[in-house]
PyMOL Python script that loads the backbone (N, CA, C, O; Angstrom):
from pymol import cmd

cmd.read_pdbstr("""\
ATOM      1  N   MET A   1     -44.103   6.359 -30.176  1.00  0.00           N
ATOM      2  CA  MET A   1     -42.874   5.596 -30.325  1.00  0.00           C
ATOM      3  C   MET A   1     -41.725   6.458 -29.773  1.00  0.00           C
ATOM      4  O   MET A   1     -41.565   7.615 -30.161  1.00  0.00           O
ATOM      5  N   ASN A   2     -40.937   5.883 -28.874  1.00  0.00           N
ATOM      6  CA  ASN A   2     -39.825   6.639 -28.284  1.00  0.00           C
ATOM      7  C   ASN A   2     -38.588   6.583 -29.186  1.00  0.00           C
ATOM      8  O   ASN A   2     -38.576   5.904 -30.213  1.00  0.00           O
ATOM      9  N   GLU A   3     -37.549   7.317 -28.773  1.00  0.00           N
ATOM     10  CA  GLU A   3     -36.335   7.425 -29.577  1.00  0.00           C
ATOM     11  C   GLU A   3     -35.693   6.063 -29.846  1.00  0.00           C
ATOM     12  O   GLU A   3     -35.302   5.770 -30.976  1.00  0.00           O
ATOM     13  N   HIS A   4     -35.588   5.243 -28.815  1.00  0.00           N
ATOM     14  CA  HIS A   4     -34.964   3.926 -28.980  1.00  0.00           C
ATOM     15  C   HIS A   4     -35.738   3.082 -29.991  1.00  0.00           C
ATOM     16  O   HIS A   4     -35.141   2.419 -30.840  1.00  0.00           O
ATOM     17  N   GLU A   5     -37.050   3.109 -29.899  1.00  0.00           N
ATOM     18  CA  GLU A   5     -37.882   2.341 -30.832  1.00  0.00           C
ATOM     19  C   GLU A   5     -37.733   2.853 -32.263  1.00  0.00           C
ATOM     20  O   GLU A   5     -37.690   2.065 -33.208  1.00  0.00           O
ATOM     21  N   GLN A   6     -37.655   4.173 -32.420  1.00  0.00           N
ATOM     22  CA  GLN A   6     -37.478   4.749 -33.749  1.00  0.00           C
ATOM     23  C   GLN A   6     -36.132   4.350 -34.344  1.00  0.00           C
ATOM     24  O   GLN A   6     -36.046   3.997 -35.520  1.00  0.00           O
ATOM     25  N   LEU A   7     -35.088   4.408 -33.530  1.00  0.00           N
ATOM     26  CA  LEU A   7     -33.764   4.028 -34.008  1.00  0.00           C
ATOM     27  C   LEU A   7     -33.703   2.536 -34.326  1.00  0.00           C
ATOM     28  O   LEU A   7     -33.064   2.128 -35.296  1.00  0.00           O
ATOM     29  N   THR A   8     -34.362   1.734 -33.515  1.00  0.00           N
ATOM     30  CA  THR A   8     -34.418   0.293 -33.767  1.00  0.00           C
ATOM     31  C   THR A   8     -35.094   0.029 -35.115  1.00  0.00           C
ATOM     32  O   THR A   8     -34.614  -0.786 -35.903  1.00  0.00           O
ATOM     33  N   GLN A   9     -36.198   0.712 -35.375  1.00  0.00           N
ATOM     34  CA  GLN A   9     -36.897   0.546 -36.651  1.00  0.00           C
ATOM     35  C   GLN A   9     -36.018   0.949 -37.824  1.00  0.00           C
ATOM     36  O   GLN A   9     -36.005   0.276 -38.855  1.00  0.00           O
ATOM     37  N   LEU A  10     -35.283   2.045 -37.671  1.00  0.00           N
ATOM     38  CA  LEU A  10     -34.369   2.480 -38.725  1.00  0.00           C
ATOM     39  C   LEU A  10     -33.308   1.413 -38.999  1.00  0.00           C
ATOM     40  O   LEU A  10     -33.035   1.079 -40.152  1.00  0.00           O
ATOM     41  N   CYS A  11     -32.717   0.886 -37.934  1.00  0.00           N
ATOM     42  CA  CYS A  11     -31.675  -0.137 -38.095  1.00  0.00           C
ATOM     43  C   CYS A  11     -32.233  -1.402 -38.734  1.00  0.00           C
ATOM     44  O   CYS A  11     -31.547  -2.052 -39.523  1.00  0.00           O
ATOM     45  N   LEU A  12     -33.462  -1.755 -38.404  1.00  0.00           N
ATOM     46  CA  LEU A  12     -34.106  -2.901 -39.041  1.00  0.00           C
ATOM     47  C   LEU A  12     -34.260  -2.650 -40.543  1.00  0.00           C
ATOM     48  O   LEU A  12     -34.014  -3.543 -41.354  1.00  0.00           O
ATOM     49  N   LYS A  13     -34.664  -1.438 -40.905  1.00  0.00           N
ATOM     50  CA  LYS A  13     -34.831  -1.098 -42.323  1.00  0.00           C
ATOM     51  C   LYS A  13     -33.503  -1.105 -43.062  1.00  0.00           C
ATOM     52  O   LYS A  13     -33.461  -1.327 -44.272  1.00  0.00           O
ATOM     53  N   LEU A  14     -32.413  -0.860 -42.334  1.00  0.00           N
ATOM     54  CA  LEU A  14     -31.091  -0.873 -42.951  1.00  0.00           C
ATOM     55  C   LEU A  14     -30.514  -2.286 -43.062  1.00  0.00           C
ATOM     56  O   LEU A  14     -29.429  -2.477 -43.611  1.00  0.00           O
ATOM     57  N   GLY A  15     -31.251  -3.280 -42.534  1.00  0.00           N
ATOM     58  CA  GLY A  15     -30.845  -4.667 -42.736  1.00  0.00           C
ATOM     59  C   GLY A  15     -30.394  -5.429 -41.503  1.00  0.00           C
ATOM     60  O   GLY A  15     -30.030  -6.601 -41.606  1.00  0.00           O
ATOM     61  N   ALA A  16     -30.411  -4.795 -40.346  1.00  0.00           N
ATOM     62  CA  ALA A  16     -30.012  -5.495 -39.121  1.00  0.00           C
ATOM     63  C   ALA A  16     -31.136  -6.416 -38.650  1.00  0.00           C
ATOM     64  O   ALA A  16     -32.312  -6.148 -38.900  1.00  0.00           O
ATOM     65  N   ASP A  17     -30.768  -7.504 -37.965  1.00  0.00           N
ATOM     66  CA  ASP A  17     -31.811  -8.318 -37.345  1.00  0.00           C
ATOM     67  C   ASP A  17     -32.243  -7.623 -36.048  1.00  0.00           C
ATOM     68  O   ASP A  17     -31.637  -6.628 -35.650  1.00  0.00           O
ATOM     69  N   ARG A  18     -33.267  -8.130 -35.397  1.00  0.00           N
ATOM     70  CA  ARG A  18     -33.853  -7.465 -34.226  1.00  0.00           C
ATOM     71  C   ARG A  18     -32.819  -7.214 -33.120  1.00  0.00           C
ATOM     72  O   ARG A  18     -32.743  -6.107 -32.588  1.00  0.00           O
ATOM     73  N   VAL A  19     -32.035  -8.217 -32.776  1.00  0.00           N
ATOM     74  CA  VAL A  19     -31.046  -8.072 -31.698  1.00  0.00           C
ATOM     75  C   VAL A  19     -29.998  -7.033 -32.076  1.00  0.00           C
ATOM     76  O   VAL A  19     -29.655  -6.169 -31.268  1.00  0.00           O
ATOM     77  N   GLN A  20     -29.493  -7.115 -33.297  1.00  0.00           N
ATOM     78  CA  GLN A  20     -28.504  -6.139 -33.765  1.00  0.00           C
ATOM     79  C   GLN A  20     -29.087  -4.733 -33.768  1.00  0.00           C
ATOM     80  O   GLN A  20     -28.433  -3.784 -33.335  1.00  0.00           O
ATOM     81  N   ALA A  21     -30.317  -4.600 -34.256  1.00  0.00           N
ATOM     82  CA  ALA A  21     -30.963  -3.290 -34.361  1.00  0.00           C
ATOM     83  C   ALA A  21     -31.130  -2.652 -32.985  1.00  0.00           C
ATOM     84  O   ALA A  21     -30.899  -1.454 -32.826  1.00  0.00           O
ATOM     85  N   GLU A  22     -31.524  -3.433 -32.003  1.00  0.00           N
ATOM     86  CA  GLU A  22     -31.695  -2.890 -30.657  1.00  0.00           C
ATOM     87  C   GLU A  22     -30.350  -2.491 -30.056  1.00  0.00           C
ATOM     88  O   GLU A  22     -30.249  -1.466 -29.382  1.00  0.00           O
ATOM     89  N   ARG A  23     -29.336  -3.285 -30.296  1.00  0.00           N
ATOM     90  CA  ARG A  23     -27.994  -2.959 -29.799  1.00  0.00           C
ATOM     91  C   ARG A  23     -27.456  -1.708 -30.491  1.00  0.00           C
ATOM     92  O   ARG A  23     -26.874  -0.834 -29.849  1.00  0.00           O
ATOM     93  N   MET A  24     -27.658  -1.631 -31.805  1.00  0.00           N
ATOM     94  CA  MET A  24     -27.207  -0.454 -32.550  1.00  0.00           C
ATOM     95  C   MET A  24     -27.920   0.808 -32.068  1.00  0.00           C
ATOM     96  O   MET A  24     -27.294   1.857 -31.918  1.00  0.00           O
ATOM     97  N   ALA A  25     -29.218   0.709 -31.827  1.00  0.00           N
ATOM     98  CA  ALA A  25     -29.983   1.860 -31.346  1.00  0.00           C
ATOM     99  C   ALA A  25     -29.447   2.332 -29.997  1.00  0.00           C
ATOM    100  O   ALA A  25     -29.299   3.533 -29.771  1.00  0.00           O
ATOM    101  N   ALA A  26     -29.158   1.397 -29.109  1.00  0.00           N
ATOM    102  CA  ALA A  26     -28.621   1.763 -27.794  1.00  0.00           C
ATOM    103  C   ALA A  26     -27.254   2.432 -27.936  1.00  0.00           C
ATOM    104  O   ALA A  26     -26.959   3.398 -27.233  1.00  0.00           O
ATOM    105  N   GLN A  27     -26.429   1.922 -28.836  1.00  0.00           N
ATOM    106  CA  GLN A  27     -25.105   2.502 -29.041  1.00  0.00           C
ATOM    107  C   GLN A  27     -25.190   3.888 -29.677  1.00  0.00           C
ATOM    108  O   GLN A  27     -24.394   4.767 -29.347  1.00  0.00           O
ATOM    109  N   LEU A  28     -26.134   4.091 -30.574  1.00  0.00           N
ATOM    110  CA  LEU A  28     -26.329   5.411 -31.168  1.00  0.00           C
ATOM    111  C   LEU A  28     -26.706   6.441 -30.102  1.00  0.00           C
ATOM    112  O   LEU A  28     -26.190   7.558 -30.099  1.00  0.00           O
ATOM    113  N   VAL A  29     -27.602   6.060 -29.207  1.00  0.00           N
ATOM    114  CA  VAL A  29     -28.001   6.970 -28.126  1.00  0.00           C
ATOM    115  C   VAL A  29     -26.814   7.263 -27.218  1.00  0.00           C
ATOM    116  O   VAL A  29     -26.575   8.414 -26.852  1.00  0.00           O
ATOM    117  N   LYS A  30     -26.078   6.230 -26.859  1.00  0.00           N
ATOM    118  CA  LYS A  30     -24.919   6.398 -25.987  1.00  0.00           C
ATOM    119  C   LYS A  30     -23.876   7.303 -26.625  1.00  0.00           C
ATOM    120  O   LYS A  30     -23.363   8.214 -25.975  1.00  0.00           O
ATOM    121  N   ARG A  31     -23.555   7.058 -27.906  1.00  0.00           N
ATOM    122  CA  ARG A  31     -22.534   7.860 -28.581  1.00  0.00           C
ATOM    123  C   ARG A  31     -23.014   9.289 -28.800  1.00  0.00           C
ATOM    124  O   ARG A  31     -22.219  10.228 -28.743  1.00  0.00           O
ATOM    125  N   THR A  32     -24.305   9.459 -29.050  1.00  0.00           N
ATOM    126  CA  THR A  32     -24.860  10.809 -29.177  1.00  0.00           C
ATOM    127  C   THR A  32     -24.615  11.601 -27.910  1.00  0.00           C
ATOM    128  O   THR A  32     -24.160  12.743 -27.961  1.00  0.00           O
ATOM    129  N   ASP A  33     -24.917  10.995 -26.772  1.00  0.00           N
ATOM    130  CA  ASP A  33     -24.710  11.676 -25.490  1.00  0.00           C
ATOM    131  C   ASP A  33     -23.229  11.991 -25.261  1.00  0.00           C
ATOM    132  O   ASP A  33     -22.891  13.034 -24.700  1.00  0.00           O
ATOM    133  N   GLN A  34     -22.354  11.087 -25.696  1.00  0.00           N
ATOM    134  CA  GLN A  34     -20.915  11.336 -25.561  1.00  0.00           C
ATOM    135  C   GLN A  34     -20.488  12.530 -26.412  1.00  0.00           C
ATOM    136  O   GLN A  34     -19.732  13.384 -25.948  1.00  0.00           O
ATOM    137  N   LEU A  35     -20.962  12.593 -27.642  1.00  0.00           N
ATOM    138  CA  LEU A  35     -20.603  13.705 -28.523  1.00  0.00           C
ATOM    139  C   LEU A  35     -21.105  15.042 -27.978  1.00  0.00           C
ATOM    140  O   LEU A  35     -20.411  16.055 -28.065  1.00  0.00           O
ATOM    141  N   VAL A  36     -22.290  15.037 -27.428  1.00  0.00           N
ATOM    142  CA  VAL A  36     -22.839  16.262 -26.829  1.00  0.00           C
ATOM    143  C   VAL A  36     -21.926  16.742 -25.708  1.00  0.00           C
ATOM    144  O   VAL A  36     -21.608  17.929 -25.626  1.00  0.00           O
ATOM    145  N   ALA A  37     -21.505  15.821 -24.844  1.00  0.00           N
ATOM    146  CA  ALA A  37     -20.645  16.182 -23.720  1.00  0.00           C
ATOM    147  C   ALA A  37     -19.241  16.580 -24.169  1.00  0.00           C
ATOM    148  O   ALA A  37     -18.676  17.547 -23.657  1.00  0.00           O
ATOM    149  N   GLU A  38     -18.679  15.840 -25.119  1.00  0.00           N
ATOM    150  CA  GLU A  38     -17.304  16.078 -25.563  1.00  0.00           C
ATOM    151  C   GLU A  38     -17.155  17.333 -26.412  1.00  0.00           C
ATOM    152  O   GLU A  38     -16.197  18.089 -26.253  1.00  0.00           O
ATOM    153  N   ARG A  39     -18.105  17.549 -27.311  1.00  0.00           N
ATOM    154  CA  ARG A  39     -17.946  18.617 -28.302  1.00  0.00           C
ATOM    155  C   ARG A  39     -18.837  19.818 -28.054  1.00  0.00           C
ATOM    156  O   ARG A  39     -18.689  20.852 -28.706  1.00  0.00           O
ATOM    157  N   GLY A  40     -19.754  19.689 -27.120  1.00  0.00           N
ATOM    158  CA  GLY A  40     -20.638  20.803 -26.813  1.00  0.00           C
ATOM    159  C   GLY A  40     -21.601  21.148 -27.942  1.00  0.00           C
ATOM    160  O   GLY A  40     -21.997  22.304 -28.096  1.00  0.00           O
ATOM    161  N   ILE A  41     -21.977  20.142 -28.733  1.00  0.00           N
ATOM    162  CA  ILE A  41     -22.931  20.370 -29.822  1.00  0.00           C
ATOM    163  C   ILE A  41     -24.317  19.942 -29.361  1.00  0.00           C
ATOM    164  O   ILE A  41     -24.466  19.275 -28.338  1.00  0.00           O
ATOM    165  N   SER A  42     -25.319  20.333 -30.123  1.00  0.00           N
ATOM    166  CA  SER A  42     -26.681  19.965 -29.743  1.00  0.00           C
ATOM    167  C   SER A  42     -26.898  18.466 -29.938  1.00  0.00           C
ATOM    168  O   SER A  42     -26.207  17.816 -30.723  1.00  0.00           O
ATOM    169  N   ARG A  43     -27.856  17.947 -29.216  1.00  0.00           N
ATOM    170  CA  ARG A  43     -28.182  16.521 -29.337  1.00  0.00           C
ATOM    171  C   ARG A  43     -28.668  16.206 -30.755  1.00  0.00           C
ATOM    172  O   ARG A  43     -28.357  15.149 -31.304  1.00  0.00           O
ATOM    173  N   MET A  44     -29.421  17.117 -31.330  1.00  0.00           N
ATOM    174  CA  MET A  44     -29.933  16.911 -32.682  1.00  0.00           C
ATOM    175  C   MET A  44     -28.784  16.858 -33.692  1.00  0.00           C
ATOM    176  O   MET A  44     -28.787  16.018 -34.593  1.00  0.00           O
ATOM    177  N   ASP A  45     -27.806  17.751 -33.545  1.00  0.00           N
ATOM    178  CA  ASP A  45     -26.654  17.733 -34.451  1.00  0.00           C
ATOM    179  C   ASP A  45     -25.835  16.461 -34.279  1.00  0.00           C
ATOM    180  O   ASP A  45     -25.379  15.877 -35.261  1.00  0.00           O
ATOM    181  N   ALA A  46     -25.649  16.031 -33.041  1.00  0.00           N
ATOM    182  CA  ALA A  46     -24.869  14.818 -32.777  1.00  0.00           C
ATOM    183  C   ALA A  46     -25.563  13.593 -33.366  1.00  0.00           C
ATOM    184  O   ALA A  46     -24.923  12.763 -34.012  1.00  0.00           O
ATOM    185  N   MET A  47     -26.865  13.480 -33.144  1.00  0.00           N
ATOM    186  CA  MET A  47     -27.602  12.326 -33.673  1.00  0.00           C
ATOM    187  C   MET A  47     -27.625  12.369 -35.192  1.00  0.00           C
ATOM    188  O   MET A  47     -27.476  11.333 -35.841  1.00  0.00           O
ATOM    189  N   GLY A  48     -27.809  13.547 -35.766  1.00  0.00           N
ATOM    190  CA  GLY A  48     -27.809  13.685 -37.220  1.00  0.00           C
ATOM    191  C   GLY A  48     -26.491  13.237 -37.822  1.00  0.00           C
ATOM    192  O   GLY A  48     -26.466  12.544 -38.839  1.00  0.00           O
ATOM    193  N   TYR A  49     -25.401  13.634 -37.194  1.00  0.00           N
ATOM    194  CA  TYR A  49     -24.067  13.247 -37.647  1.00  0.00           C
ATOM    195  C   TYR A  49     -23.910  11.723 -37.630  1.00  0.00           C
ATOM    196  O   TYR A  49     -23.431  11.131 -38.597  1.00  0.00           O
ATOM    197  N   LEU A  50     -24.315  11.102 -36.533  1.00  0.00           N
ATOM    198  CA  LEU A  50     -24.176   9.649 -36.420  1.00  0.00           C
ATOM    199  C   LEU A  50     -25.077   8.908 -37.398  1.00  0.00           C
ATOM    200  O   LEU A  50     -24.672   7.898 -37.973  1.00  0.00           O
ATOM    201  N   LEU A  51     -26.286   9.400 -37.587  1.00  0.00           N
ATOM    202  CA  LEU A  51     -27.186   8.749 -38.541  1.00  0.00           C
ATOM    203  C   LEU A  51     -26.657   8.875 -39.962  1.00  0.00           C
ATOM    204  O   LEU A  51     -26.829   7.969 -40.778  1.00  0.00           O
ATOM    205  N   GLN A  52     -26.020   9.986 -40.254  1.00  0.00           N
ATOM    206  CA  GLN A  52     -25.398  10.149 -41.569  1.00  0.00           C
ATOM    207  C   GLN A  52     -24.268   9.124 -41.750  1.00  0.00           C
ATOM    208  O   GLN A  52     -24.135   8.521 -42.815  1.00  0.00           O
ATOM    209  N   LEU A  53     -23.459   8.933 -40.702  1.00  0.00           N
ATOM    210  CA  LEU A  53     -22.393   7.940 -40.773  1.00  0.00           C
ATOM    211  C   LEU A  53     -22.955   6.540 -41.000  1.00  0.00           C
ATOM    212  O   LEU A  53     -22.434   5.779 -41.816  1.00  0.00           O
ATOM    213  N   VAL A  54     -24.006   6.209 -40.281  1.00  0.00           N
ATOM    214  CA  VAL A  54     -24.616   4.880 -40.400  1.00  0.00           C
ATOM    215  C   VAL A  54     -25.162   4.660 -41.803  1.00  0.00           C
ATOM    216  O   VAL A  54     -24.906   3.622 -42.414  1.00  0.00           O
ATOM    217  N   THR A  55     -25.910   5.626 -42.316  1.00  0.00           N
ATOM    218  CA  THR A  55     -26.530   5.425 -43.624  1.00  0.00           C
ATOM    219  C   THR A  55     -25.492   5.439 -44.743  1.00  0.00           C
ATOM    220  O   THR A  55     -25.596   4.652 -45.685  1.00  0.00           O
ATOM    221  N   LYS A  56     -24.504   6.310 -44.659  1.00  0.00           N
ATOM    222  CA  LYS A  56     -23.456   6.312 -45.688  1.00  0.00           C
ATOM    223  C   LYS A  56     -22.652   5.013 -45.626  1.00  0.00           C
ATOM    224  O   LYS A  56     -22.334   4.428 -46.662  1.00  0.00           O
ATOM    225  N   GLY A  57     -22.329   4.569 -44.428  1.00  0.00           N
ATOM    226  CA  GLY A  57     -21.602   3.314 -44.284  1.00  0.00           C
ATOM    227  C   GLY A  57     -22.389   2.144 -44.838  1.00  0.00           C
ATOM    228  O   GLY A  57     -21.823   1.266 -45.489  1.00  0.00           O
ATOM    229  N   ARG A  58     -23.676   2.121 -44.589  1.00  0.00           N
ATOM    230  CA  ARG A  58     -24.542   1.053 -45.087  1.00  0.00           C
ATOM    231  C   ARG A  58     -24.569   1.033 -46.610  1.00  0.00           C
ATOM    232  O   ARG A  58     -24.689  -0.021 -47.235  1.00  0.00           O
ATOM    233  N   ASN A  59     -24.452   2.241 -47.200  1.00  0.00           N
ATOM    234  CA  ASN A  59     -24.481   2.355 -48.660  1.00  0.00           C
ATOM    235  C   ASN A  59     -23.098   2.240 -49.290  1.00  0.00           C
ATOM    236  O   ASN A  59     -22.948   2.391 -50.502  1.00  0.00           O
ATOM    237  N   GLY A  60     -22.085   1.971 -48.463  1.00  0.00           N
ATOM    238  CA  GLY A  60     -20.733   1.801 -48.973  1.00  0.00           C
ATOM    239  C   GLY A  60     -20.048   3.106 -49.345  1.00  0.00           C
ATOM    240  O   GLY A  60     -19.066   3.103 -50.088  1.00  0.00           O
ATOM    241  N   GLU A  61     -20.558   4.224 -48.832  1.00  0.00           N
ATOM    242  CA  GLU A  61     -19.984   5.527 -49.124  1.00  0.00           C
ATOM    243  C   GLU A  61     -19.019   5.936 -48.016  1.00  0.00           C
ATOM    244  O   GLU A  61     -19.163   5.518 -46.868  1.00  0.00           O
ATOM    245  N   THR A  62     -18.041   6.753 -48.371  1.00  0.00           N
ATOM    246  CA  THR A  62     -17.110   7.282 -47.389  1.00  0.00           C
ATOM    247  C   THR A  62     -17.589   8.661 -46.977  1.00  0.00           C
ATOM    248  O   THR A  62     -17.661   9.563 -47.812  1.00  0.00           O
ATOM    249  N   PRO A  63     -17.920   8.844 -45.703  1.00  0.00           N
ATOM    250  CA  PRO A  63     -18.389  10.160 -45.243  1.00  0.00           C
ATOM    251  C   PRO A  63     -17.283  11.202 -45.347  1.00  0.00           C
ATOM    252  O   PRO A  63     -16.101  10.875 -45.248  1.00  0.00           O
ATOM    253  N   ALA A  64     -17.670  12.448 -45.546  1.00  0.00           N
ATOM    254  CA  ALA A  64     -16.709  13.550 -45.613  1.00  0.00           C
ATOM    255  C   ALA A  64     -15.879  13.562 -44.341  1.00  0.00           C
ATOM    256  O   ALA A  64     -16.406  13.405 -43.239  1.00  0.00           O
ATOM    257  N   GLY A  65     -14.583  13.748 -44.503  1.00  0.00           N
ATOM    258  CA  GLY A  65     -13.687  13.774 -43.355  1.00  0.00           C
ATOM    259  C   GLY A  65     -13.015  12.443 -43.078  1.00  0.00           C
ATOM    260  O   GLY A  65     -12.095  12.371 -42.264  1.00  0.00           O
ATOM    261  N   PHE A  66     -13.459  11.397 -43.740  1.00  0.00           N
ATOM    262  CA  PHE A  66     -12.882  10.076 -43.520  1.00  0.00           C
ATOM    263  C   PHE A  66     -11.913   9.677 -44.624  1.00  0.00           C
ATOM    264  O   PHE A  66     -11.234   8.655 -44.519  1.00  0.00           O
ATOM    265  N   GLU A  67     -11.847  10.485 -45.689  1.00  0.00           N
ATOM    266  CA  GLU A  67     -10.964  10.167 -46.789  1.00  0.00           C
ATOM    267  C   GLU A  67      -9.512  10.224 -46.331  1.00  0.00           C
ATOM    268  O   GLU A  67      -9.118  11.125 -45.591  1.00  0.00           O
ATOM    269  N   GLY A  68      -8.734   9.269 -46.773  1.00  0.00           N
ATOM    270  CA  GLY A  68      -7.307   9.292 -46.492  1.00  0.00           C
ATOM    271  C   GLY A  68      -6.923   8.882 -45.082  1.00  0.00           C
ATOM    272  O   GLY A  68      -5.745   8.936 -44.728  1.00  0.00           O
ATOM    273  N   GLN A  69      -7.862   8.484 -44.289  1.00  0.00           N
ATOM    274  CA  GLN A  69      -7.544   8.040 -42.938  1.00  0.00           C
ATOM    275  C   GLN A  69      -6.992   6.628 -42.998  1.00  0.00           C
ATOM    276  O   GLN A  69      -7.517   5.792 -43.734  1.00  0.00           O
ATOM    277  N   PRO A  70      -5.926   6.344 -42.226  1.00  0.00           N
ATOM    278  CA  PRO A  70      -5.376   4.991 -42.244  1.00  0.00           C
ATOM    279  C   PRO A  70      -6.388   3.987 -41.682  1.00  0.00           C
ATOM    280  O   PRO A  70      -7.122   4.279 -40.737  1.00  0.00           O
ATOM    281  N   SER A  71      -6.404   2.839 -42.267  1.00  0.00           N
ATOM    282  CA  SER A  71      -7.260   1.758 -41.805  1.00  0.00           C
ATOM    283  C   SER A  71      -6.654   1.106 -40.563  1.00  0.00           C
ATOM    284  O   SER A  71      -5.441   1.142 -40.356  1.00  0.00           O
ATOM    285  N   LEU A  72      -7.499   0.525 -39.761  1.00  0.00           N
ATOM    286  CA  LEU A  72      -7.020  -0.222 -38.601  1.00  0.00           C
ATOM    287  C   LEU A  72      -6.159  -1.413 -39.043  1.00  0.00           C
ATOM    288  O   LEU A  72      -5.367  -1.941 -38.262  1.00  0.00           O
ATOM    289  N   PHE A  73      -6.325  -1.826 -40.302  1.00  0.00           N
ATOM    290  CA  PHE A  73      -5.617  -2.982 -40.791  1.00  0.00           C
ATOM    291  C   PHE A  73      -4.342  -2.645 -41.552  1.00  0.00           C
ATOM    292  O   PHE A  73      -3.604  -3.543 -41.958  1.00  0.00           O
ATOM    293  N   ASP A  74      -4.079  -1.345 -41.745  1.00  0.00           N
ATOM    294  CA  ASP A  74      -2.835  -0.942 -42.407  1.00  0.00           C
ATOM    295  C   ASP A  74      -1.645  -1.255 -41.513  1.00  0.00           C
ATOM    296  O   ASP A  74      -1.675  -1.015 -40.306  1.00  0.00           O
ATOM    297  N   LYS A  75      -0.606  -1.790 -42.119  1.00  0.00           N
ATOM    298  CA  LYS A  75       0.608  -2.085 -41.349  1.00  0.00           C
ATOM    299  C   LYS A  75       1.356  -0.786 -41.091  1.00  0.00           C
ATOM    300  O   LYS A  75       1.416   0.093 -41.951  1.00  0.00           O
ATOM    301  N   LYS A  76       1.909  -0.682 -39.926  1.00  0.00           N
ATOM    302  CA  LYS A  76       2.654   0.517 -39.546  1.00  0.00           C
ATOM    303  C   LYS A  76       4.124   0.300 -39.666  1.00  0.00           C
ATOM    304  O   LYS A  76       4.907   1.207 -39.385  1.00  0.00           O
TER     305      LYS A  76
END
""", "prot")
cmd.dss("prot")
cmd.show_as("cartoon", "prot")
cmd.util.cbc("prot")
cmd.orient("prot")
């Protein structure tokens, strides 16, 4: 099973339908590559960070570093 298939399976287990899961998996790979290029971190660290965000978000938790950040919906 390749990386995309593994990520798709994870997203399915988190409650996404097949189309959503495949799209989410593709976006995770894309964003991982962006983080590697932008921040100079390892691919494993970048993917781990994103998977933590996904799972915490799915569980309704606020990941460390996101506390106190203004919402996109807050009036300025």
